[in-house]
N, C-alpha and C positions, 0 to 999 in steps of 0.2 A: 456406086449407089449412094454411099454415105455422103459424097460430095453434093449430090442433088438436094439433100436435106439440110445442109449447113446453114444456109440463109434463113430457112424456116426456123430452125432450132435457135439461132441467134435472136430472131424476132420474139420467140416465146420466152427465152431466158431474159432478154432485155426488159420486156414488159413486166414479167413477174418480179424481177429485181427492183425495178422502179416502183412497182406497187408495194412491195415489202418495205422499201425505204419510206414511202409515203405513209404507210400505216404506222410505222415505228416513230416517225417524226411529225405526224400530222399537225398537231397543235403548235409545236415550236417553229417549224419551218414553213408551213403552209397556211397557218392561221385558220385551220379548219373549223368551221362551225357545224357543218354537216358531217355525215359519215365519210371516212377516208375513201375517196375515189378521185381519180385524176381529173374528171370533168367537174368536180365540186369546188375547185379553186383555180384561179388563174395561174398562181405559182405552180400548182401541181401539173396543170396543162403544159406549162413551159418546161418543167422538169422532165416529164414523161417524153414529150416531143424532142427535147434536147438529148435525152438518152437514146432515143431511136435514131436521131440524126447522127450521133457519134457512132452508134452501131452500124448505121448505113455507111458512114464514112470509112469504117474499117472494112466492111464487106465490099464496098465499091473499090477500095484500094487493092483488093485481092482479085477482082474480076478482070479477066483478060478479054472477054467478049460478052455480048448480050447483057448489058447492065439492066435493061428493063426486067428481064426474067428474075434476076436476083433481087431487084427492088420489090417486085410483086411477092416473092417468096418471104422476104423479110417482113413485109406488111401483113401478109397472110398469117404468119406465125404470131405476130403481135396481136392481130385481130382475134385469133383463136384463143390466145391467153386472156385477152380482155373479156371475151364472151364467157369463158369458163369462170374467171374471177367474178364476173357479174352474177352468174347463175348460182354459184356457191356462197355468195355473200348473203348476210342476213336480209339486207334490203332487197336484193334481187333485181334491181333496176326499176322496181315499182311498175306503175301503170304506163310509164313512158319508155319502157325498155326498147321499143323500136327506134325511137329518137336517139337514145343513148348509143345504140349500135351504129346508127348512121353517122352521128357527130363524131363518135370515137373513131370510126373507120376513116373519116375524112382527115382528122388530125394524124392518125397513124400513117395513112397512105402518103400524105404530103410530106411529113418529116422523113419517112423511110425513103421515098423516091429522091428527095433533095439530098439526103445524106449519101445514098449510093451514087447518085449522079456526081456529087462533089468529089467523092473518093475516086470515082472512075476518071473524072477530069484531071485530078491531081496526078494520077498514075500516067495518063496520056501525056500531060505537059512535061512531066519528068522523064518520060521515055522509058519507064520501068517495064521490063518484061518484053521488050521488042526483039 
């Protein structure tokens, strides 16, 4: 049962860690003019999607079969974390929160799938776990 939730938990943890780093270093690293949020800066988008790609690479490297299921779980975990952070933040997504959810979901899904797929491909090419 615990194995079923691993990719989801990795997605939650990765997004929350990336967001915490963005909040802590918002002005210095991301040149943030607006409130700290990964869609408010191009650098923050690259940082968050890069973190999710690396997390996906690790998850994909551990997957022996059905990589799409693990990619979906990783993305779902990150999406849930994104939605929770957006709801509890002071700005709350504002009046455009549906667009924020959609665009955030696209970035999360693409980076998660690409990371898991790359990790799975590396595992297959190296012949690990056969």
